[in-house]
N, C-alpha and C positions, 0 to 999 in steps of 0.2 A: 143643516142641508149643505152638500158639497155642490161648489157653483159648477163642476163639469157635469153635473146632472141636469143641466136646465138652460145651459147656453147655446142652445141650437138655434142659432142665429139665422145660419143659411144651409140647413139640410145636413150640419154636421162638417161641411167643407171650410177649408182656411179660407175665408174669400172677404173682399172689401169693395164697396163702390166706388165709383169714379165718373167723375161729372166735369166736362170742359175743362180737365186738365188739372182740376183741382182734388186734392186729397180729401178721405171722409172726415179726419180732424177739421180740416178747412171748413168744408160745407156745412158740419156742424156748429163750429162756430159761427159761421154766418146766420145759421138758423138761430142760435141762441141770441144774437143781436135782433133779428127781425122777426122769429116766430114764424118763418114761412120756409118750406121746403117740398121738394117734389120727390117721389120715391125714384131710386136708381137702380139700374140693373146689377147685381154684383159681377166684379171680376176678382181675379186672382189678387191675393193681399200681400204685397212684396214690401217687406218692412223698411221702413226709411232709416236713415244714417243713424240718426239720434236715437232709436229703438236697442235696447238691448235684451238678450233673453233672459237675462236674470230676475228672480223673483222680486217684488217690491220691497220686501224685507229687507233683502240683501243690498238694493238700491238704497235703501235709507242708512242702512248701518255704513255704509261706505262714505255716504253725503256726511254723517255725523262725525266722522275721522278728521280733525283740523288740518291734516295733512294731505287731504285729497282736495283735488281741484272741484271748485262747483261752477259749471259751466252752464250757459243756456241751453244745450242740449240734454244733458242730465237732467236737470230741472224738465222740461218737457217729456223726458222719458218717465218720469216720477209722476207728473200730473197726469198723463194718458193711464197709466197703471191704475193711481188712485180711484179713478174714474171708473175705471172697470171693478177694482175691490169693492167700490162702494155698492155696486148693483148685485156684484156675485159675492156670495159669502165665502169666506175662505180663500179667495183668489189672490189674496196678498200674499200668501205664502208658495204661490206655484210660478212656475215659469208658464206664460200664457203665450201663446202664437200671437202674434201681430194681428192676423186676422182677424181673429175673433174679437180684438179690441176695435180694430177699424168696423167691423161688423155691427156693434155695439153703439157705435156713434152714429152708423147710417138709421140705426132704428131709433136714437133719441132724434134725429133731424126729422123724424115723421111720427114722433109717437104720439101727437096730439091728433092725429088722423086715424082713419079706421085702419085695422089689422089687416096686411097680406095675408093669404092663405098659408104661407109657410113659418110664419111668425110665431115664436115661442109665446104663448099668452102671459105666463108667468111673468117673463121678463118684461114683456110690454107693461103690463099693469102693475109692474115697479118704477119703471120708468114715470108712468104717470103719476104714481102715488109720492114720488121723491121731486117730481119735475121743477118745483120752487128752488129746492137747493141745488140740484143739479145743474141748473142752468151756468153757473159760476164754471163748474169743473166742464161742461159740454165746450165751452171757449177754452181750448186747452192752451192756447197761447197766452190767454189772459190769466188764468190759472198759474201758468209757469212764470208769468211776470210777477204776481204778487209775492209767489213764494222767494222769488230772488229780492225783491224789496225789504222781505223779513230776514232771511238767511244773510243777506250781504251787507244788511245797514251797518256802518260803522259806530253808531251809537249805543249799543250794548254794551256795558263795560265787561271786561276779562274778570272770570271767577275771583273773589277776594276772602272765600270760607264759607259765605252765608249761602242760602238755597236760591235757585233763580225761580221766580214767580211771574208767570205770564197770565195773561187774561184775554180771551175772546168775547167781547159783549155782544156780538152779532153773530154767533156761529152759527153755520148751515151745515156744511159738510165737514169739518173740521180740518181742512187743508190748512189753515193758518196756525192751528193748535200743533199741526206736525211741523210746520216752518219755524216755529218757535223753540219747538224741541231741538231741531236741528241747530239751529241759531246757537242755543245755550250750550249744547254739548260741544260745538267748535270752539266755543268761548271757554271751554274747560271747565263748566259746572258739571260737577257730579252727582248733586240733587236738584233734579229741575223739577216743578210742579206746574203743571199748565191747566187752566180751567178756563171752559166754555160754557156759555148759559144761553138756552134755549127754551121757548116755550110750545114748539111746534112739536106734538107727541108723535104725528106720524113718522117726521123724519128724525127726530130726537133719538130714537131707540136705536134706529140704523147707525146714525152719527157715534152714538154712545160704543157701541160695539166695536166698530171700525176703529174708532180713536183708541179703545183700551187694546185692541189686538196689536194695533202699531204700536204700543207703549208711548203713546204721544199724550197722555194725560186723562184727563176726566172732562165727561159733560154732566152740568148740572142742569137737570129740568126745572128750570127756577124763572120767573119773569125779570129779565133785566132792566126793565122799567122800574121797579121796586126795589129801593135801598136796602131792603132785608135779604136781598137774593146774595148779597156781595159779604153776608156776615163772616164767612169762612177767612176772608180776606183781612179783616179789621186787624191791625198793628204787626201786618207783615209788609216789608218793603217788596214793593211790585216793579219788576224789571221792564216787564213789555204789556204793552195794550194793545188790541189788535180790533179789527170790526169787520169780518168778511162780507157782511152785507154791503159795504160799500163797493166791494171790487165786482157787484153785479151788474146786470144789463140796465145801465141808467135807471137805478131805482128812484122813486120821489121820495125825498126826505122829509119826513113829517114827524110832527111829535110824537105819535104812537110807534113808529118803527125806528127814530133815530134820536130827537133831542131829549127825550125824556129818558133813555137809556144811559146817555150820557151824564144827564142831570142826576140820574138816581145814583150812578157809579161815584161821581164827583162828592154826592151827598155823604155816602158810605165810608168811601177811602180814598177821599181826593189828597190828605196829607201823604198817605202811603205810596201814591203815584206820582208825586211831585218830581221824581228824577225819572222816571220811566221812559221808553222809548215807545213811540208809537207809529203803527198802520192803518191809516193813513197819518202821516205827519201834519197834514191841512186838507182842507177841501175848498174849493170856490164853486160857489153853486148861484141858481138864479131862479126868481121865481116872477114867472112870466105875469102872472094874475094881477100881484103887487109891485112890478116892475122895479125890482130889488135883487140886488147880487150881495153875497155876504162871502166873507172870508171865516172859515171854521176851523180852530186850531185849539190846542192844549191853552193857549193864551187867555181863550175866551169859554173854556170848557166846552167846546163846540155846540155853541149855543148862538142862536140867530139874536139880533135886537127882539127887546120886549114887544116890540108893536107887530113882530112878525113872527110870533110864538106858533100862531094856528096856519101860518102860510105851508104852501108845499114848493119844496124847492129842487131843481134839477141838477144835480153835481156836472160841473163843467171840468173840471180840473182836478186834479190831485197833486198834493206836495209828497212825493215818495223819492227815495234814493238821492234826497237832497235836492231835487228841482221839483219846479212845476210841470207837471205832464197832461195836457188835453187829454178828456176821458176817450177820446177813439184811439189816442196813440197807446192805449194800455194794451201789451199784447204786441205791439207792431214789431218790436225784435226779434220775435220769436216767428212770425210767420213764413219767413224763407225757408223756415226747416219743414212747413207742413205742405209747402206746394209741389 
């Protein structure tokens, strides 16, 4: 299906909402954090300075070039186009007017409410179907920040002849698989193999298709909480381990969605990942019910003490880009481009 056939967001006009001086990308990001929003009347969508008219594929090719600059503006540009391409099949190869992207963010800001008369029903249904994974992308500033943390990391070695093997054990949309690909290409790797693991059949099929169309690796529909899921990685040196789930909107870290995944991963390929770089490098989390705080990192295999294995933790900060960042500051560097 060509995306130009179904992105009738605002009656075919190139429009975008505006509210209290905030851009639609900002308001969508706010909604992704607190899950509340009001419908806004559309106005003309004027592309911000960070947005380029190039297709997403062209932007990615440019970022993969080690001689090109990786700026915050460029990463934000890719993040918003990735969001649009996730919802609209085929859009990754097209030049998309900014107004259409802004219109899609406006729809996401109210996708859990009833449709407006002019809404495209198919688009709204897709937003609802993929809502759990799209919430990371809907906060464009946060999505761009996690890309920067992966792409700009200094702990990924330059290519020495072997393949680059990257993993995402909590893949949602696949944006961190893309970031790993870009990091590897910029580091001189010619053979880049990135694998994401997911059990969500609803979003998994779409993530698989987009990741493959962007040349960003492969999605494995396998339970990352089971050691057998990582069979194809055994005996292969792993350069990067990511977890897109952690970039979400204050997720609770529990055994089923976090600790079991890392436990299974290390049980299967712990030795192979000994020298890998990580996103995040570490997590500080707190359990209110147990009145306990933990530091999770590769040093403890991202595991809480045994007495807290069944506890629920709220992440309070991430160790990324070599520093501790409070969760509320994730994406803050990019906010000024959206206002």
